[in-house]
Structure formats: C-alpha cells, structure tokens
C-alpha positions in Angstrom: -11.9 364.1 33.0 -15.4 365.7 33.3 -14.7 367.7 30.2 -13.9 364.6 28.2 -17.0 362.9 29.4 -19.2 365.8 28.3 -17.5 365.8 24.9 -18.3 362.0 24.5 -22.0 362.6 25.5 -22.3 365.5 23.1 -20.9 363.4 20.2 -23.3 360.6 21.0 -26.3 362.9 21.1 -25.3 364.4 17.7 -25.0 360.9 16.2 -28.5 359.9 17.4 -29.9 363.2 16.0 -28.2 362.6 12.7 -29.5 359.0 12.5 -33.0 360.1 13.3 -33.0 362.8 10.6 -31.6 360.3 8.1 -34.3 357.8 8.9 -37.1 360.5 8.6 -35.8 361.7 5.3 -35.8 358.1 4.0 -39.4 357.6 5.1 -40.4 360.7 3.2 -38.8 359.4 0.0 -40.4 355.9 0.4 -43.9 356.1 1.8 -45.3 353.1 3.7 -44.7 350.1 1.5 -48.1 348.5 2.0 -49.9 351.6 0.6 -47.4 352.9 -2.0 -47.2 349.8 -4.2 -50.7 349.2 -5.6 -52.0 347.8 -8.8 -55.5 348.4 -10.2 -57.3 345.2 -11.1 -60.4 345.3 -13.3 -63.3 342.8 -12.8 -63.8 341.0 -16.0 -65.7 338.1 -17.4 -64.0 334.7 -17.7 -64.4 331.0 -17.2 -63.8 328.9 -14.1 -63.3 325.1 -14.1 -63.0 323.3 -10.7 -61.9 319.7 -10.8 -61.1 316.9 -8.4 -58.4 314.4 -9.3 -58.5 310.8 -8.2 -56.4 307.7 -9.1 -57.4 304.0 -9.3 -57.5 301.1 -11.8 -59.5 299.8 -14.7 -61.8 297.1 -13.4 -64.9 295.1 -14.5 -68.2 296.7 -13.6 -69.7 293.2 -13.3 -67.1 290.4 -12.9 -68.4 286.9 -13.5 -66.3 283.7 -13.0 -67.2 280.5 -14.9 -66.3 277.2 -13.3 -66.5 273.7 -14.7 -70.0 272.2 -14.3 -68.5 268.8 -13.3 -65.3 266.9 -12.8 -63.9 265.7 -16.1 -61.8 266.7 -19.1 -62.0 269.6 -21.5 -62.8 268.4 -25.0 -62.9 271.8 -26.7 -62.3 275.4 -25.8 -64.2 277.7 -28.2 -63.2 281.3 -27.0 -60.1 283.2 -26.1 -59.2 286.3 -24.1 -60.6 289.5 -25.6 -63.5 287.7 -27.4 -67.0 289.2 -27.1 -69.6 286.6 -26.2 -73.4 286.7 -26.0 -75.6 285.2 -23.3 -75.8 281.5 -23.9 -72.7 281.3 -26.1 -70.8 278.0 -25.6 -67.4 278.6 -24.1 -66.1 275.1 -23.8 -67.2 271.4 -23.8 -66.5 269.1 -20.8 -66.6 265.3 -20.8 -67.7 263.7 -17.6 -65.8 260.8 -16.0 -68.2 258.1 -17.4 -67.8 259.4 -20.9 -64.0 259.6 -20.5 -63.8 256.0 -19.2 -65.8 254.6 -22.1 -63.9 256.6 -24.7 -60.5 255.7 -23.2 -61.5 252.0 -23.2 -62.6 252.2 -26.8 -59.5 254.0 -27.9 -57.4 251.4 -26.1 -59.2 248.6 -27.9 -58.7 250.3 -31.2 -54.9 250.6 -30.6 -54.6 246.9 -29.7 -56.7 245.8 -32.7 -54.7 247.9 -35.1 -51.5 246.5 -33.6 -52.7 242.9 -34.1 -54.2 243.6 -37.5 -57.5 242.2 -36.3 -60.2 243.7 -38.6 -63.1 242.4 -36.5 -61.6 243.8 -33.3 -61.1 247.2 -35.1 -64.8 247.2 -36.1 -65.9 246.3 -32.5 -63.7 249.2 -31.2 -65.3 251.6 -33.6 -68.8 250.6 -32.5 -67.9 250.9 -28.8 -66.5 254.4 -29.4 -69.7 255.5 -31.3 -71.9 254.1 -28.6 -69.9 256.0 -25.9 -70.1 259.2 -27.8 -73.9 258.9 -28.3 -74.7 257.7 -24.8 -72.6 260.4 -23.0 -72.5 263.8 -24.7 -70.1 266.4 -23.5 -71.5 269.1 -21.3 -71.4 272.7 -22.7 -70.2 275.6 -20.5 -72.2 278.7 -21.5 -71.8 282.4 -20.9 -74.4 283.8 -18.4 -74.4 287.3 -19.9 -73.3 289.4 -22.8 -69.7 290.1 -22.0 -66.1 290.1 -22.9 -63.7 287.3 -21.9 -61.0 289.0 -19.8 -59.3 285.8 -18.6 -59.0 282.2 -19.9 -57.3 279.6 -17.6 -57.8 276.4 -19.5 -56.6 274.3 -22.5 -58.2 271.4 -24.4 -57.4 268.0 -22.8 -57.0 269.6 -19.4 -58.5 267.7 -16.4 -60.8 269.9 -14.4 -62.9 269.9 -11.3 -66.1 271.8 -10.3 -63.9 274.2 -8.2 -61.7 275.3 -11.1 -62.2 278.8 -12.5 -61.8 278.4 -16.3 -63.0 281.9 -17.5 -63.5 285.4 -16.1 -66.1 287.6 -17.9 -66.8 291.3 -17.7 -69.9 293.1 -19.0 -67.8 296.3 -19.4 -64.7 297.9 -18.0 -64.8 301.0 -15.8 -62.4 303.2 -14.0 -62.6 302.5 -10.2 -60.9 305.3 -8.3 -60.5 306.3 -4.7 -61.9 309.7 -3.6 -60.9 311.3 -0.3 -63.7 312.0 2.2 -63.1 315.7 1.9 -64.0 315.6 -1.8 -66.7 312.9 -1.9 -69.5 315.3 -1.2 -68.7 317.1 -4.5 -69.2 313.9 -6.5 -72.6 312.6 -7.7 -74.0 310.0 -10.1 -74.0 311.1 -13.7 -71.3 313.7 -13.1 -69.0 314.4 -16.0 -65.4 313.2 -15.8 -62.3 312.6 -17.9 -60.4 309.4 -17.8 -56.7 309.1 -18.7 -54.6 305.9 -18.5 -50.9 305.8 -17.6 -50.5 303.3 -20.4 -52.0 305.8 -22.9 -51.4 309.3 -21.5 -52.3 311.1 -24.7 -55.7 309.5 -24.9 -58.5 311.2 -22.9 -61.9 309.6 -22.7 -65.1 311.3 -21.6 -67.1 309.5 -19.0 -69.6 309.9 -16.2 -70.0 308.6 -12.6 -72.1 305.4 -12.5 -71.6 304.3 -8.9 -70.5 305.7 -5.5 -69.6 303.4 -2.7 -71.7 304.0 0.5 -69.1 302.4 2.7 -65.7 304.1 3.2 -62.3 302.4 3.8 -59.5 303.8 5.9 -56.0 303.8 4.3 -53.1 305.5 6.1 -55.6 307.2 8.5 -57.5 308.7 5.5 -61.1 307.7 4.8 -61.7 307.0 1.1 -64.7 306.0 -1.1 -64.7 303.9 -4.2 -66.2 305.7 -7.2 -66.8 304.0 -10.6 -66.7 306.0 -13.8 -67.9 304.6 -17.1 -66.3 305.7 -20.3 -68.5 306.8 -23.3 -66.4 304.5 -25.5 -64.1 301.7 -24.3 -61.2 300.9 -26.7 -60.0 297.4 -27.1 -56.6 298.4 -25.8 -58.0 298.8 -22.2 -57.2 295.9 -19.9 -58.3 295.2 -16.3 -55.7 296.4 -13.8 -54.4 299.4 -15.8 -53.8 302.6 -13.7 -56.4 305.2 -14.4 -56.5 308.9 -13.5 -59.9 310.6 -13.4 -60.7 314.3 -13.3 -64.2 315.0 -12.0 -65.7 318.3 -13.2 -67.1 320.0 -10.1 -67.8 323.5 -11.6 -67.9 324.6 -15.2 -68.7 328.3 -15.1 -68.8 330.2 -18.4 -68.8 334.0 -18.9 -68.9 335.0 -15.2 -67.3 338.0 -13.4 -64.0 337.0 -12.0 -61.1 338.5 -10.0 -57.7 337.1 -8.9 -58.0 335.2 -5.6 -55.4 337.5 -3.9 -57.5 340.7 -4.1 -60.3 339.2 -2.0 -59.8 339.0 1.7 -61.9 337.8 4.7 -63.0 340.3 7.2 -65.0 338.5 9.9 -67.8 336.6 8.0 -67.6 338.9 5.0 -65.6 338.8 1.8 -64.1 342.2 1.0 -62.2 344.0 -1.8 -60.7 347.5 -1.8 -62.4 349.7 -4.4 -60.1 351.9 -6.4 -60.6 355.6 -6.8 -59.7 358.9 -5.2 -60.3 357.4 -1.7 -59.8 353.7 -1.6 -62.5 352.0 0.6 -63.4 348.5 1.5 -66.4 347.0 -0.2 -68.3 343.8 0.6 -68.9 341.2 -2.1 -70.3 337.7 -2.5 -68.1 335.1 -4.0 -68.6 331.7 -5.6 -66.4 329.0 -7.0 -62.6 329.3 -7.4 -60.0 327.3 -9.3 -57.2 328.5 -6.9 -56.2 331.4 -9.2 -59.4 333.2 -10.1 -62.6 333.5 -8.0 -66.2 334.1 -9.2 -67.9 337.3 -8.1 -71.6 336.6 -7.6 -72.6 340.1 -6.4 -71.1 343.4 -5.3 -69.2 344.2 -8.4 -70.0 344.7 -12.1 -67.9 344.1 -15.1 -65.3 346.9 -15.4 -65.3 347.8 -11.8 -61.7 348.4 -10.5 -60.2 347.2 -7.2 -56.8 347.6 -5.6 -54.2 344.8 -5.2 -51.9 345.9 -2.5 -48.1 345.6 -2.3 -46.5 342.5 -3.8 -49.9 341.1 -4.4 -50.4 343.6 -7.2 -47.1 342.7 -8.7 -47.9 339.0 -8.7 -51.5 339.5 -9.8 -53.1 337.4 -7.3 -50.6 336.7 -4.4 -52.4 337.1 -1.1 -51.6 340.3 0.8 -54.6 340.9 3.0 -52.7 342.5 5.8 -52.4 345.8 4.1 -56.0 345.7 3.0 -57.1 345.0 6.6 -55.0 348.0 7.7 -56.9 350.2 5.2 -60.1 348.8 6.5 -59.3 349.5 10.1 -58.2 353.1 9.3 -61.5 353.6 7.5 -63.4 352.4 10.5 -61.3 354.6 12.9 -62.0 357.6 10.6 -65.8 356.9 10.8 -65.6 356.6 14.6 -63.8 360.0 14.9 -66.4 361.6 12.6 -69.3 360.3 14.8 -67.4 361.5 18.0 -67.3 365.1 16.7 
C-alpha cells in the first residue's frame, strides 16, 4: 500500500514538472504580450476639426403678430403667406361697425328699389351708399416692420374683433437649437456653424451664432440653453417649425502636428508618449484639441518623431492601451532608482 502511494506521488511530481517546463518553453517562444507587439507611429502634420452638434427648429428671429385695429369686417386682404412686405405696407382693410351698418342699409334699400322697379328709390340708395363710403373710410392694417408673412388667418368678408390675430410676420428665419450645459461654454456669438434641415438633408447652409440665451431650461434633468444661428442666405423653401441640425465649429486647426489619441496616455498630471528607439522611454508632451481620433501635439515632439503604440493599440492605430505604457514607465523609474542606489 505504501509502495503504491509513493508511485502515485512520484507520478504527480513528474506531471507538475512537465507542465512547468512546457509553460516556460511557451513563454520563451512568446515574450510578454504587452511589450512584443508594438507599432511605430510617426508624428505628422494634419488637420483637426472639433464640432458640437445640436438640434432644434427653424423659428422667426423677431415674431410679430398683427391684430385687427377694431371690431368690424374685413373688406380686402392684400397679402398672402410667403409675401415680403415693407414697413407701412397695407396688409388688409377693415370696416368699422358704423360703416358696416350704413353700407348694409344702403344695399338693402338698393335691393328693394330694384325689386320694385322704382328708379327714384334706386337713385336715393346709390346716394346713401356713396355718403356712407365717404363718411366712414375703411381702416388700413399696416406692417410694423420689413418682414415676411409667415401666417395669414383671415379672409375678405370675415367678421373680426380687436383680439383676433390676423397675420404673423417674421423679419427673418433662424435655427433655434438646444445646447447642453457641458458644451455651452464652447459656443460664442459670431461663431461659425453649418445648418442642415431634415426636410432638405443634402442642402447645407453656412451660418453664424447671433444669440445665446442667458437663462437655461431643465429638460429630463439636463440643463440646456437656446442658441440662435442665422444662415448667410435663407431659401424660400424654409418654413417655421422645420427640424434643424446645427454643427458648431469649435476648432479648425490646419497643418498642426498630430498623433492618434491612443498613443498618448495620462501619467499623473502629465501627458506622456513612449519614444521609439533602441531603448524605449517615456516622454512628456503638451497636447491640444482632439477630434476623438487624432490629437494635436503642441510641444514635446517634432514632425517625423517616432513613438510606440503598444499591443493591440498598435494594430488598431489609435485604440487606447495605456496599461502597457505605464508598465514601461514604472520599469524605467525603478531602473533609475536602482542606479541611484548603487
């Protein structure tokens, strides 16, 4: 029994030794993954555009409603939706109640006289109508500014009151979009932007910021600010209420030194890269704007300098793999410490 136990123990020891030898040989064939798979990336010149996207609607920059000046009846409507009007342009004519009463009475007299064939009565009805038209002129409704008629809510012959909104005017249409509070600090008046409408997705209009709201609104626990963007040219196809998408140009960097984002890592307060060469070593740099793929190198590297992208980050040309680089950095620091100790 004891002999059998010794045999089993001996076999187990042999198996462990064999597994250990196999593992060590495998490691020799495949050096540590993080350090074996590297790609050399060269700092080069390129362009970086950083944009913020916001969505909203097309709205009037200045919206003016025109009501009837008095209770009465619309005699004429002289404009329609889409018409351009100047300040002082007559939009419609309104007859007051006194004028309406006299004209209606004269018209009634005229109908009765014609039905009876009484020529004298017909003449008296004509004179009564002329006197009413001269004594009570219709009141004109005029435009208070140079604008475009974006809504008309009236027809000739319609009875109106002083509370009725008959026309809506707009001096110009703008894209009013909602910007998140995390991005609002990047937006400023006169900033360049591009406007695209869902109704016309292939048409892009250049514009600039003309107004930024100073009061935020909370929607779904997110604070947003209204920003108005004026297009350089407004086509006649635009209408109030259309969905608008605006891209704000935050950075437009041309011919700057850039690297893939993934080769730069944070070490404390510093931005670091691993310089390529016989002995890879960490190197401090100063970075600038990034578009999420490439990052601007402000100082620390020159055009043509080479850095290492470690592991899968090198294969993907920009995928973040900072763990291996931090390991190299710590090994470098340990090496320096040992050197000082000696």
